[in-house]
C-alpha positions in Angstrom: 15.3 -0.5 20.7 17.8 -2.9 19.3 21.4 -1.9 19.5 23.3 -1.9 16.2 26.9 -1.9 15.2 28.8 -1.4 12.0 31.1 -4.1 10.7 33.6 -3.9 7.9 33.6 -6.5 5.2 35.3 -6.7 1.8 33.3 -5.9 -1.3 33.5 -9.5 -2.5 32.1 -10.7 0.9 29.2 -8.4 0.5 28.5 -9.7 -3.0 28.5 -13.3 -1.7 26.1 -12.3 1.1 23.8 -10.8 -1.4 23.6 -14.1 -3.2 22.8 -15.9 0.1 19.6 -13.9 0.6 16.4 -15.9 0.6 14.3 -12.8 0.0 15.3 -9.3 -1.0 14.2 -8.0 2.4 16.3 -10.5 4.4 18.9 -8.5 6.4 22.6 -9.4 6.6 22.0 -10.1 10.3 19.4 -12.7 9.5 21.7 -14.3 6.9 24.6 -14.5 9.4 22.3 -16.0 12.1 20.9 -18.5 9.6 24.4 -19.6 8.6 25.5 -19.9 12.3 22.4 -21.9 13.1 23.1 -24.3 10.2 26.7 -24.6 11.4 25.7 -25.3 14.9 23.3 -28.0 13.7 26.1 -29.7 11.8 28.5 -30.0 14.8 
């Protein structure tokens, strides 16, 4: 089973993350990993 953790983010950050979703079922973990991958590719 995958280990999970809770993180605290501000409400405005949550709203921004919701707008970054590609699909409604995309998780916040998937969004964060996609953003990090994009960042790594641009270095």
